[in-house]
PyMOL Python script that loads the backbone (N, CA, C, O; Angstrom):
from pymol import cmd

cmd.read_pdbstr("""\
ATOM      1  N   MET A   1      12.644 -27.855  77.665  1.00  0.00           N
ATOM      2  CA  MET A   1      12.184 -26.629  78.314  1.00  0.00           C
ATOM      3  C   MET A   1      12.692 -25.426  77.514  1.00  0.00           C
ATOM      4  O   MET A   1      13.857 -25.391  77.120  1.00  0.00           O
ATOM      5  N   THR A   2      11.836 -24.459  77.280  1.00  0.00           N
ATOM      6  CA  THR A   2      12.172 -23.392  76.343  1.00  0.00           C
ATOM      7  C   THR A   2      12.609 -22.091  77.000  1.00  0.00           C
ATOM      8  O   THR A   2      12.822 -21.110  76.289  1.00  0.00           O
ATOM      9  N   GLY A   3      12.752 -22.032  78.295  1.00  0.00           N
ATOM     10  CA  GLY A   3      13.179 -20.785  78.924  1.00  0.00           C
ATOM     11  C   GLY A   3      12.210 -19.652  78.692  1.00  0.00           C
ATOM     12  O   GLY A   3      12.618 -18.510  78.476  1.00  0.00           O
ATOM     13  N   SER A   4      10.924 -19.963  78.735  1.00  0.00           N
ATOM     14  CA  SER A   4       9.908 -18.930  78.490  1.00  0.00           C
ATOM     15  C   SER A   4       9.520 -18.273  79.807  1.00  0.00           C
ATOM     16  O   SER A   4       8.400 -18.435  80.292  1.00  0.00           O
ATOM     17  N   GLY A   5      10.458 -17.535  80.373  1.00  0.00           N
ATOM     18  CA  GLY A   5      10.183 -16.846  81.625  1.00  0.00           C
ATOM     19  C   GLY A   5      11.308 -17.059  82.619  1.00  0.00           C
ATOM     20  O   GLY A   5      12.173 -17.916  82.432  1.00  0.00           O
ATOM     21  N   TRP A   6      11.282 -16.270  83.673  1.00  0.00           N
ATOM     22  CA  TRP A   6      12.328 -16.292  84.690  1.00  0.00           C
ATOM     23  C   TRP A   6      11.715 -16.719  86.005  1.00  0.00           C
ATOM     24  O   TRP A   6      10.828 -16.046  86.531  1.00  0.00           O
ATOM     25  N   CYS A   7      12.183 -17.834  86.539  1.00  0.00           N
ATOM     26  CA  CYS A   7      11.619 -18.403  87.752  1.00  0.00           C
ATOM     27  C   CYS A   7      12.275 -17.785  88.981  1.00  0.00           C
ATOM     28  O   CYS A   7      13.499 -17.712  89.081  1.00  0.00           O
ATOM     29  N   ILE A   8      11.441 -17.344  89.909  1.00  0.00           N
ATOM     30  CA  ILE A   8      11.901 -16.714  91.141  1.00  0.00           C
ATOM     31  C   ILE A   8      11.453 -17.580  92.314  1.00  0.00           C
ATOM     32  O   ILE A   8      10.296 -17.997  92.380  1.00  0.00           O
ATOM     33  N   PHE A   9      12.367 -17.847  93.229  1.00  0.00           N
ATOM     34  CA  PHE A   9      12.107 -18.654  94.415  1.00  0.00           C
ATOM     35  C   PHE A   9      11.779 -17.714  95.572  1.00  0.00           C
ATOM     36  O   PHE A   9      12.526 -16.775  95.846  1.00  0.00           O
ATOM     37  N   VAL A  10      10.662 -17.969  96.247  1.00  0.00           N
ATOM     38  CA  VAL A  10      10.227 -17.140  97.371  1.00  0.00           C
ATOM     39  C   VAL A  10      10.152 -18.038  98.600  1.00  0.00           C
ATOM     40  O   VAL A  10       9.400 -19.013  98.617  1.00  0.00           O
ATOM     41  N   TYR A  11      10.933 -17.707  99.634  1.00  0.00           N
ATOM     42  CA  TYR A  11      11.028 -18.543 100.823  1.00  0.00           C
ATOM     43  C   TYR A  11      10.578 -17.780 102.073  1.00  0.00           C
ATOM     44  O   TYR A  11      10.639 -16.551 102.121  1.00  0.00           O
ATOM     45  N   ASN A  12      10.131 -18.520 103.065  1.00  0.00           N
ATOM     46  CA  ASN A  12       9.676 -18.009 104.367  1.00  0.00           C
ATOM     47  C   ASN A  12       8.257 -17.451 104.287  1.00  0.00           C
ATOM     48  O   ASN A  12       7.935 -16.461 104.943  1.00  0.00           O
ATOM     49  N   LEU A  13       7.422 -18.084 103.489  1.00  0.00           N
ATOM     50  CA  LEU A  13       6.013 -17.705 103.403  1.00  0.00           C
ATOM     51  C   LEU A  13       5.248 -18.296 104.584  1.00  0.00           C
ATOM     52  O   LEU A  13       5.603 -19.358 105.094  1.00  0.00           O
ATOM     53  N   ALA A  14       4.207 -17.608 105.010  1.00  0.00           N
ATOM     54  CA  ALA A  14       3.358 -18.090 106.103  1.00  0.00           C
ATOM     55  C   ALA A  14       2.516 -19.273 105.627  1.00  0.00           C
ATOM     56  O   ALA A  14       2.239 -19.387 104.433  1.00  0.00           O
ATOM     57  N   PRO A  15       2.100 -20.163 106.548  1.00  0.00           N
ATOM     58  CA  PRO A  15       1.299 -21.339 106.167  1.00  0.00           C
ATOM     59  C   PRO A  15      -0.007 -20.986 105.450  1.00  0.00           C
ATOM     60  O   PRO A  15      -0.506 -21.773 104.646  1.00  0.00           O
ATOM     61  N   GLU A  16      -0.557 -19.813 105.738  1.00  0.00           N
ATOM     62  CA  GLU A  16      -1.843 -19.443 105.130  1.00  0.00           C
ATOM     63  C   GLU A  16      -1.699 -18.682 103.812  1.00  0.00           C
ATOM     64  O   GLU A  16      -2.695 -18.213 103.262  1.00  0.00           O
ATOM     65  N   THR A  17      -0.478 -18.553 103.302  1.00  0.00           N
ATOM     66  CA  THR A  17      -0.237 -17.805 102.071  1.00  0.00           C
ATOM     67  C   THR A  17      -0.967 -18.433 100.885  1.00  0.00           C
ATOM     68  O   THR A  17      -0.913 -19.645 100.680  1.00  0.00           O
ATOM     69  N   GLU A  18      -1.650 -17.594 100.112  1.00  0.00           N
ATOM     70  CA  GLU A  18      -2.362 -18.015  98.905  1.00  0.00           C
ATOM     71  C   GLU A  18      -1.645 -17.454  97.681  1.00  0.00           C
ATOM     72  O   GLU A  18      -0.871 -16.502  97.782  1.00  0.00           O
ATOM     73  N   GLU A  19      -1.913 -18.057  96.522  1.00  0.00           N
ATOM     74  CA  GLU A  19      -1.288 -17.609  95.272  1.00  0.00           C
ATOM     75  C   GLU A  19      -1.549 -16.131  94.986  1.00  0.00           C
ATOM     76  O   GLU A  19      -0.660 -15.421  94.517  1.00  0.00           O
ATOM     77  N   ASN A  20      -2.769 -15.669  95.271  1.00  0.00           N
ATOM     78  CA  ASN A  20      -3.113 -14.276  94.916  1.00  0.00           C
ATOM     79  C   ASN A  20      -2.238 -13.265  95.656  1.00  0.00           C
ATOM     80  O   ASN A  20      -2.039 -12.154  95.165  1.00  0.00           O
ATOM     81  N   VAL A  21      -1.710 -13.632  96.831  1.00  0.00           N
ATOM     82  CA  VAL A  21      -0.806 -12.740  97.569  1.00  0.00           C
ATOM     83  C   VAL A  21       0.469 -12.511  96.762  1.00  0.00           C
ATOM     84  O   VAL A  21       0.963 -11.387  96.673  1.00  0.00           O
ATOM     85  N   LEU A  22       0.997 -13.587  96.172  1.00  0.00           N
ATOM     86  CA  LEU A  22       2.226 -13.452  95.374  1.00  0.00           C
ATOM     87  C   LEU A  22       1.958 -12.715  94.063  1.00  0.00           C
ATOM     88  O   LEU A  22       2.801 -11.942  93.607  1.00  0.00           O
ATOM     89  N   TRP A  23       0.798 -12.945  93.456  1.00  0.00           N
ATOM     90  CA  TRP A  23       0.433 -12.185  92.250  1.00  0.00           C
ATOM     91  C   TRP A  23       0.457 -10.691  92.561  1.00  0.00           C
ATOM     92  O   TRP A  23       1.009  -9.897  91.799  1.00  0.00           O
ATOM     93  N   GLN A  24      -0.155 -10.311  93.704  1.00  0.00           N
ATOM     94  CA  GLN A  24      -0.237  -8.890  94.078  1.00  0.00           C
ATOM     95  C   GLN A  24       1.136  -8.326  94.436  1.00  0.00           C
ATOM     96  O   GLN A  24       1.422  -7.160  94.167  1.00  0.00           O
ATOM     97  N   LEU A  25       1.978  -9.154  95.041  1.00  0.00           N
ATOM     98  CA  LEU A  25       3.302  -8.711  95.463  1.00  0.00           C
ATOM     99  C   LEU A  25       4.222  -8.464  94.272  1.00  0.00           C
ATOM    100  O   LEU A  25       4.947  -7.470  94.237  1.00  0.00           O
ATOM    101  N   PHE A  26       4.191  -9.375  93.294  1.00  0.00           N
ATOM    102  CA  PHE A  26       5.113  -9.283  92.155  1.00  0.00           C
ATOM    103  C   PHE A  26       4.540  -8.494  90.976  1.00  0.00           C
ATOM    104  O   PHE A  26       5.302  -7.972  90.162  1.00  0.00           O
ATOM    105  N   GLY A  27       3.233  -8.399  90.873  1.00  0.00           N
ATOM    106  CA  GLY A  27       2.576  -7.728  89.751  1.00  0.00           C
ATOM    107  C   GLY A  27       3.076  -6.328  89.449  1.00  0.00           C
ATOM    108  O   GLY A  27       3.281  -5.998  88.281  1.00  0.00           O
ATOM    109  N   PRO A  28       3.280  -5.483  90.470  1.00  0.00           N
ATOM    110  CA  PRO A  28       3.739  -4.117  90.193  1.00  0.00           C
ATOM    111  C   PRO A  28       5.103  -4.039  89.496  1.00  0.00           C
ATOM    112  O   PRO A  28       5.439  -3.000  88.929  1.00  0.00           O
ATOM    113  N   PHE A  29       5.885  -5.110  89.529  1.00  0.00           N
ATOM    114  CA  PHE A  29       7.224  -5.093  88.935  1.00  0.00           C
ATOM    115  C   PHE A  29       7.217  -5.483  87.462  1.00  0.00           C
ATOM    116  O   PHE A  29       8.192  -5.238  86.752  1.00  0.00           O
ATOM    117  N   GLY A  30       6.118  -6.093  86.993  1.00  0.00           N
ATOM    118  CA  GLY A  30       6.061  -6.489  85.592  1.00  0.00           C
ATOM    119  C   GLY A  30       5.121  -7.658  85.381  1.00  0.00           C
ATOM    120  O   GLY A  30       4.349  -8.027  86.266  1.00  0.00           O
ATOM    121  N   ALA A  31       5.200  -8.238  84.184  1.00  0.00           N
ATOM    122  CA  ALA A  31       4.288  -9.310  83.795  1.00  0.00           C
ATOM    123  C   ALA A  31       4.623 -10.608  84.532  1.00  0.00           C
ATOM    124  O   ALA A  31       5.727 -11.140  84.415  1.00  0.00           O
ATOM    125  N   VAL A  32       3.645 -11.105  85.292  1.00  0.00           N
ATOM    126  CA  VAL A  32       3.789 -12.375  85.986  1.00  0.00           C
ATOM    127  C   VAL A  32       3.113 -13.450  85.143  1.00  0.00           C
ATOM    128  O   VAL A  32       1.939 -13.326  84.795  1.00  0.00           O
ATOM    129  N   GLN A  33       3.856 -14.504  84.818  1.00  0.00           N
ATOM    130  CA  GLN A  33       3.315 -15.597  84.007  1.00  0.00           C
ATOM    131  C   GLN A  33       2.579 -16.615  84.856  1.00  0.00           C
ATOM    132  O   GLN A  33       1.487 -17.063  84.504  1.00  0.00           O
ATOM    133  N   SER A  34       3.188 -16.978  85.981  1.00  0.00           N
ATOM    134  CA  SER A  34       2.561 -17.987  86.837  1.00  0.00           C
ATOM    135  C   SER A  34       3.055 -17.853  88.265  1.00  0.00           C
ATOM    136  O   SER A  34       4.127 -17.307  88.528  1.00  0.00           O
ATOM    137  N   VAL A  35       2.237 -18.369  89.187  1.00  0.00           N
ATOM    138  CA  VAL A  35       2.569 -18.376  90.599  1.00  0.00           C
ATOM    139  C   VAL A  35       2.226 -19.754  91.127  1.00  0.00           C
ATOM    140  O   VAL A  35       1.167 -20.297  90.813  1.00  0.00           O
ATOM    141  N   LYS A  36       3.117 -20.327  91.931  1.00  0.00           N
ATOM    142  CA  LYS A  36       2.851 -21.636  92.531  1.00  0.00           C
ATOM    143  C   LYS A  36       3.299 -21.616  93.985  1.00  0.00           C
ATOM    144  O   LYS A  36       4.486 -21.470  94.279  1.00  0.00           O
ATOM    145  N   VAL A  37       2.330 -21.767  94.898  1.00  0.00           N
ATOM    146  CA  VAL A  37       2.637 -21.925  96.314  1.00  0.00           C
ATOM    147  C   VAL A  37       2.707 -23.428  96.572  1.00  0.00           C
ATOM    148  O   VAL A  37       1.783 -24.163  96.225  1.00  0.00           O
ATOM    149  N   ILE A  38       3.799 -23.882  97.180  1.00  0.00           N
ATOM    150  CA  ILE A  38       3.972 -25.305  97.449  1.00  0.00           C
ATOM    151  C   ILE A  38       3.251 -25.650  98.752  1.00  0.00           C
ATOM    152  O   ILE A  38       3.508 -25.064  99.803  1.00  0.00           O
ATOM    153  N   ARG A  39       2.338 -26.625  98.647  1.00  0.00           N
ATOM    154  CA  ARG A  39       1.472 -26.952  99.779  1.00  0.00           C
ATOM    155  C   ARG A  39       1.722 -28.357 100.319  1.00  0.00           C
ATOM    156  O   ARG A  39       2.160 -29.257  99.602  1.00  0.00           O
ATOM    157  N   ASP A  40       1.428 -28.510 101.600  1.00  0.00           N
ATOM    158  CA  ASP A  40       1.430 -29.820 102.230  1.00  0.00           C
ATOM    159  C   ASP A  40       0.196 -30.569 101.740  1.00  0.00           C
ATOM    160  O   ASP A  40      -0.914 -30.039 101.800  1.00  0.00           O
ATOM    161  N   LEU A  41       0.375 -31.776 101.263  1.00  0.00           N
ATOM    162  CA  LEU A  41      -0.743 -32.524 100.677  1.00  0.00           C
ATOM    163  C   LEU A  41      -1.838 -32.852 101.686  1.00  0.00           C
ATOM    164  O   LEU A  41      -3.006 -32.965 101.315  1.00  0.00           O
ATOM    165  N   GLN A  42      -1.472 -33.007 102.966  1.00  0.00           N
ATOM    166  CA  GLN A  42      -2.475 -33.361 103.964  1.00  0.00           C
ATOM    167  C   GLN A  42      -3.234 -32.165 104.518  1.00  0.00           C
ATOM    168  O   GLN A  42      -4.454 -32.213 104.670  1.00  0.00           O
ATOM    169  N   THR A  43      -2.513 -31.100 104.817  1.00  0.00           N
ATOM    170  CA  THR A  43      -3.167 -29.940 105.445  1.00  0.00           C
ATOM    171  C   THR A  43      -3.567 -28.869 104.418  1.00  0.00           C
ATOM    172  O   THR A  43      -4.381 -27.996 104.717  1.00  0.00           O
ATOM    173  N   ASN A  44      -3.000 -28.938 103.223  1.00  0.00           N
ATOM    174  CA  ASN A  44      -3.191 -27.932 102.174  1.00  0.00           C
ATOM    175  C   ASN A  44      -2.637 -26.564 102.562  1.00  0.00           C
ATOM    176  O   ASN A  44      -2.965 -25.559 101.933  1.00  0.00           O
ATOM    177  N   LYS A  45      -1.804 -26.525 103.589  1.00  0.00           N
ATOM    178  CA  LYS A  45      -1.178 -25.267 103.991  1.00  0.00           C
ATOM    179  C   LYS A  45       0.150 -25.106 103.252  1.00  0.00           C
ATOM    180  O   LYS A  45       0.792 -26.084 102.869  1.00  0.00           O
ATOM    181  N   CYS A  46       0.542 -23.845 103.061  1.00  0.00           N
ATOM    182  CA  CYS A  46       1.807 -23.545 102.393  1.00  0.00           C
ATOM    183  C   CYS A  46       2.967 -24.130 103.191  1.00  0.00           C
ATOM    184  O   CYS A  46       3.017 -24.005 104.415  1.00  0.00           O
ATOM    185  N   LYS A  47       3.900 -24.772 102.484  1.00  0.00           N
ATOM    186  CA  LYS A  47       5.079 -25.355 103.140  1.00  0.00           C
ATOM    187  C   LYS A  47       6.159 -24.313 103.421  1.00  0.00           C
ATOM    188  O   LYS A  47       7.229 -24.657 103.925  1.00  0.00           O
ATOM    189  N   GLY A  48       5.900 -23.068 103.108  1.00  0.00           N
ATOM    190  CA  GLY A  48       6.869 -22.017 103.420  1.00  0.00           C
ATOM    191  C   GLY A  48       7.579 -21.453 102.214  1.00  0.00           C
ATOM    192  O   GLY A  48       8.399 -20.543 102.340  1.00  0.00           O
ATOM    193  N   PHE A  49       7.267 -21.995 101.023  1.00  0.00           N
ATOM    194  CA  PHE A  49       7.935 -21.458  99.839  1.00  0.00           C
ATOM    195  C   PHE A  49       7.051 -21.593  98.603  1.00  0.00           C
ATOM    196  O   PHE A  49       6.056 -22.317  98.588  1.00  0.00           O
ATOM    197  N   GLY A  50       7.457 -20.868  97.576  1.00  0.00           N
ATOM    198  CA  GLY A  50       6.726 -20.910  96.321  1.00  0.00           C
ATOM    199  C   GLY A  50       7.590 -20.366  95.197  1.00  0.00           C
ATOM    200  O   GLY A  50       8.738 -19.971  95.399  1.00  0.00           O
ATOM    201  N   PHE A  51       7.006 -20.357  94.014  1.00  0.00           N
ATOM    202  CA  PHE A  51       7.722 -19.912  92.820  1.00  0.00           C
ATOM    203  C   PHE A  51       6.863 -18.912  92.047  1.00  0.00           C
ATOM    204  O   PHE A  51       5.646 -19.060  91.944  1.00  0.00           O
ATOM    205  N   VAL A  52       7.526 -17.896  91.512  1.00  0.00           N
ATOM    206  CA  VAL A  52       6.867 -16.915  90.655  1.00  0.00           C
ATOM    207  C   VAL A  52       7.644 -16.893  89.346  1.00  0.00           C
ATOM    208  O   VAL A  52       8.869 -16.779  89.356  1.00  0.00           O
ATOM    209  N   THR A  53       6.948 -17.001  88.228  1.00  0.00           N
ATOM    210  CA  THR A  53       7.605 -16.902  86.921  1.00  0.00           C
ATOM    211  C   THR A  53       7.216 -15.580  86.276  1.00  0.00           C
ATOM    212  O   THR A  53       6.037 -15.275  86.097  1.00  0.00           O
ATOM    213  N   MET A  54       8.241 -14.804  85.932  1.00  0.00           N
ATOM    214  CA  MET A  54       8.013 -13.511  85.277  1.00  0.00           C
ATOM    215  C   MET A  54       8.516 -13.580  83.842  1.00  0.00           C
ATOM    216  O   MET A  54       9.477 -14.290  83.547  1.00  0.00           O
ATOM    217  N   THR A  55       7.864 -12.842  82.956  1.00  0.00           N
ATOM    218  CA  THR A  55       8.162 -12.869  81.534  1.00  0.00           C
ATOM    219  C   THR A  55       9.501 -12.216  81.206  1.00  0.00           C
ATOM    220  O   THR A  55      10.265 -12.729  80.388  1.00  0.00           O
ATOM    221  N   ASN A  56       9.780 -11.086  81.845  1.00  0.00           N
ATOM    222  CA  ASN A  56      10.915 -10.254  81.470  1.00  0.00           C
ATOM    223  C   ASN A  56      12.046 -10.363  82.490  1.00  0.00           C
ATOM    224  O   ASN A  56      11.817 -10.209  83.690  1.00  0.00           O
ATOM    225  N   TYR A  57      13.250 -10.624  82.024  1.00  0.00           N
ATOM    226  CA  TYR A  57      14.412 -10.791  82.909  1.00  0.00           C
ATOM    227  C   TYR A  57      14.671  -9.543  83.761  1.00  0.00           C
ATOM    228  O   TYR A  57      14.849  -9.642  84.975  1.00  0.00           O
ATOM    229  N   ASP A  58      14.690  -8.378  83.123  1.00  0.00           N
ATOM    230  CA  ASP A  58      14.997  -7.138  83.851  1.00  0.00           C
ATOM    231  C   ASP A  58      13.970  -6.872  84.949  1.00  0.00           C
ATOM    232  O   ASP A  58      14.323  -6.443  86.047  1.00  0.00           O
ATOM    233  N   GLU A  59      12.700  -7.128  84.647  1.00  0.00           N
ATOM    234  CA  GLU A  59      11.649  -6.939  85.654  1.00  0.00           C
ATOM    235  C   GLU A  59      11.814  -7.937  86.794  1.00  0.00           C
ATOM    236  O   GLU A  59      11.587  -7.604  87.957  1.00  0.00           O
ATOM    237  N   ALA A  60      12.207  -9.157  86.457  1.00  0.00           N
ATOM    238  CA  ALA A  60      12.433 -10.179  87.482  1.00  0.00           C
ATOM    239  C   ALA A  60      13.573  -9.767  88.409  1.00  0.00           C
ATOM    240  O   ALA A  60      13.476  -9.942  89.624  1.00  0.00           O
ATOM    241  N   VAL A  61      14.646  -9.223  87.850  1.00  0.00           N
ATOM    242  CA  VAL A  61      15.794  -8.786  88.657  1.00  0.00           C
ATOM    243  C   VAL A  61      15.370  -7.681  89.621  1.00  0.00           C
ATOM    244  O   VAL A  61      15.742  -7.706  90.795  1.00  0.00           O
ATOM    245  N   VAL A  62      14.600  -6.720  89.137  1.00  0.00           N
ATOM    246  CA  VAL A  62      14.137  -5.625  89.998  1.00  0.00           C
ATOM    247  C   VAL A  62      13.224  -6.161  91.094  1.00  0.00           C
ATOM    248  O   VAL A  62      13.315  -5.731  92.244  1.00  0.00           O
ATOM    249  N   ALA A  63      12.346  -7.097  90.744  1.00  0.00           N
ATOM    250  CA  ALA A  63      11.460  -7.691  91.740  1.00  0.00           C
ATOM    251  C   ALA A  63      12.256  -8.404  92.827  1.00  0.00           C
ATOM    252  O   ALA A  63      11.962  -8.259  94.014  1.00  0.00           O
ATOM    253  N   ILE A  64      13.272  -9.177  92.419  1.00  0.00           N
ATOM    254  CA  ILE A  64      14.111  -9.893  93.388  1.00  0.00           C
ATOM    255  C   ILE A  64      14.819  -8.899  94.311  1.00  0.00           C
ATOM    256  O   ILE A  64      14.812  -9.060  95.531  1.00  0.00           O
ATOM    257  N   GLN A  65      15.423  -7.882  93.722  1.00  0.00           N
ATOM    258  CA  GLN A  65      16.159  -6.895  94.521  1.00  0.00           C
ATOM    259  C   GLN A  65      15.229  -6.141  95.469  1.00  0.00           C
ATOM    260  O   GLN A  65      15.611  -5.816  96.593  1.00  0.00           O
ATOM    261  N   SER A  66      14.013  -5.867  95.014  1.00  0.00           N
ATOM    262  CA  SER A  66      13.070  -5.090  95.823  1.00  0.00           C
ATOM    263  C   SER A  66      12.407  -5.921  96.917  1.00  0.00           C
ATOM    264  O   SER A  66      12.131  -5.408  98.002  1.00  0.00           O
ATOM    265  N   LEU A  67      12.149  -7.195  96.643  1.00  0.00           N
ATOM    266  CA  LEU A  67      11.363  -8.007  97.571  1.00  0.00           C
ATOM    267  C   LEU A  67      12.197  -8.906  98.477  1.00  0.00           C
ATOM    268  O   LEU A  67      11.671  -9.427  99.461  1.00  0.00           O
ATOM    269  N   ASN A  68      13.468  -9.103  98.180  1.00  0.00           N
ATOM    270  CA  ASN A  68      14.321  -9.884  99.083  1.00  0.00           C
ATOM    271  C   ASN A  68      14.497  -9.075 100.368  1.00  0.00           C
ATOM    272  O   ASN A  68      14.999  -7.952 100.340  1.00  0.00           O
ATOM    273  N   GLY A  69      14.077  -9.657 101.494  1.00  0.00           N
ATOM    274  CA  GLY A  69      14.118  -8.941 102.766  1.00  0.00           C
ATOM    275  C   GLY A  69      12.835  -8.201 103.080  1.00  0.00           C
ATOM    276  O   GLY A  69      12.722  -7.570 104.130  1.00  0.00           O
ATOM    277  N   TYR A  70      11.857  -8.273 102.172  1.00  0.00           N
ATOM    278  CA  TYR A  70      10.558  -7.623 102.369  1.00  0.00           C
ATOM    279  C   TYR A  70       9.792  -8.345 103.485  1.00  0.00           C
ATOM    280  O   TYR A  70       9.808  -9.574 103.555  1.00  0.00           O
ATOM    281  N   THR A  71       9.129  -7.588 104.348  1.00  0.00           N
ATOM    282  CA  THR A  71       8.343  -8.188 105.422  1.00  0.00           C
ATOM    283  C   THR A  71       6.905  -8.371 104.962  1.00  0.00           C
ATOM    284  O   THR A  71       6.225  -7.407 104.612  1.00  0.00           O
ATOM    285  N   LEU A  72       6.454  -9.613 104.967  1.00  0.00           N
ATOM    286  CA  LEU A  72       5.082  -9.957 104.599  1.00  0.00           C
ATOM    287  C   LEU A  72       4.453 -10.582 105.835  1.00  0.00           C
ATOM    288  O   LEU A  72       4.851 -11.664 106.268  1.00  0.00           O
ATOM    289  N   GLY A  73       3.456  -9.884 106.405  1.00  0.00           N
ATOM    290  CA  GLY A  73       2.927 -10.331 107.681  1.00  0.00           C
ATOM    291  C   GLY A  73       4.022 -10.116 108.717  1.00  0.00           C
ATOM    292  O   GLY A  73       4.527  -9.003 108.869  1.00  0.00           O
ATOM    293  N   ASN A  74       4.391 -11.177 109.431  1.00  0.00           N
ATOM    294  CA  ASN A  74       5.476 -11.051 110.411  1.00  0.00           C
ATOM    295  C   ASN A  74       6.702 -11.846 109.967  1.00  0.00           C
ATOM    296  O   ASN A  74       7.532 -12.229 110.792  1.00  0.00           O
ATOM    297  N   ARG A  75       6.811 -12.093 108.660  1.00  0.00           N
ATOM    298  CA  ARG A  75       7.932 -12.879 108.137  1.00  0.00           C
ATOM    299  C   ARG A  75       8.740 -12.060 107.142  1.00  0.00           C
ATOM    300  O   ARG A  75       8.192 -11.295 106.349  1.00  0.00           O
ATOM    301  N   VAL A  76      10.055 -12.239 107.201  1.00  0.00           N
ATOM    302  CA  VAL A  76      10.948 -11.580 106.248  1.00  0.00           C
ATOM    303  C   VAL A  76      11.198 -12.556 105.111  1.00  0.00           C
ATOM    304  O   VAL A  76      11.722 -13.650 105.321  1.00  0.00           O
ATOM    305  N   LEU A  77      10.816 -12.151 103.897  1.00  0.00           N
ATOM    306  CA  LEU A  77      10.928 -13.044 102.739  1.00  0.00           C
ATOM    307  C   LEU A  77      12.370 -13.131 102.245  1.00  0.00           C
ATOM    308  O   LEU A  77      13.135 -12.169 102.318  1.00  0.00           O
ATOM    309  N   GLN A  78      12.713 -14.311 101.742  1.00  0.00           N
ATOM    310  CA  GLN A  78      13.966 -14.502 101.012  1.00  0.00           C
ATOM    311  C   GLN A  78      13.583 -14.771  99.562  1.00  0.00           C
ATOM    312  O   GLN A  78      12.918 -15.760  99.254  1.00  0.00           O
ATOM    313  N   VAL A  79      14.010 -13.883  98.684  1.00  0.00           N
ATOM    314  CA  VAL A  79      13.626 -13.967  97.268  1.00  0.00           C
ATOM    315  C   VAL A  79      14.899 -14.064  96.436  1.00  0.00           C
ATOM    316  O   VAL A  79      15.807 -13.245  96.584  1.00  0.00           O
ATOM    317  N   SER A  80      14.964 -15.060  95.569  1.00  0.00           N
ATOM    318  CA  SER A  80      16.150 -15.232  94.738  1.00  0.00           C
ATOM    319  C   SER A  80      15.778 -15.875  93.407  1.00  0.00           C
ATOM    320  O   SER A  80      14.698 -16.446  93.254  1.00  0.00           O
ATOM    321  N   SER A  81      16.687 -15.772  92.460  1.00  0.00           N
ATOM    322  CA  SER A  81      16.424 -16.430  91.180  1.00  0.00           C
ATOM    323  C   SER A  81      16.588 -17.930  91.365  1.00  0.00           C
ATOM    324  O   SER A  81      17.419 -18.383  92.151  1.00  0.00           O
ATOM    325  N   PHE A  82      15.795 -18.684  90.642  1.00  0.00           N
ATOM    326  CA  PHE A  82      15.824 -20.139  90.744  1.00  0.00           C
ATOM    327  C   PHE A  82      16.379 -20.678  89.443  1.00  0.00           C
ATOM    328  O   PHE A  82      15.778 -20.504  88.383  1.00  0.00           O
ATOM    329  N   SER A  83      17.539 -21.342  89.525  1.00  0.00           N
ATOM    330  CA  SER A  83      18.125 -21.853  88.281  1.00  0.00           C
ATOM    331  C   SER A  83      18.403 -23.327  88.386  1.00  0.00           C
ATOM    332  O   SER A  83      18.898 -23.931  87.434  1.00  0.00           O
TER     333      SER A  83
END
""", "prot")
cmd.dss("prot")
cmd.show_as("cartoon", "prot")
cmd.util.cbc("prot")
cmd.orient("prot")
């Protein structure tokens, strides 16, 4: 693994959360490389968490600091670096 990006863990997502929601949420902070919402294989609903990979470390840190505790819908997100 080459460390090509900074992985951010996003927890407490609603079951109906789609990838594009996370793209829109993290995009203003900098370059987003990838977004992955973890889904239940049977229902295809979000299991409550996902991952966002950002290109730049400093932008990732600002995104984490800004979005940890952010209310999305009626849920308070927990956002942290994933190592």
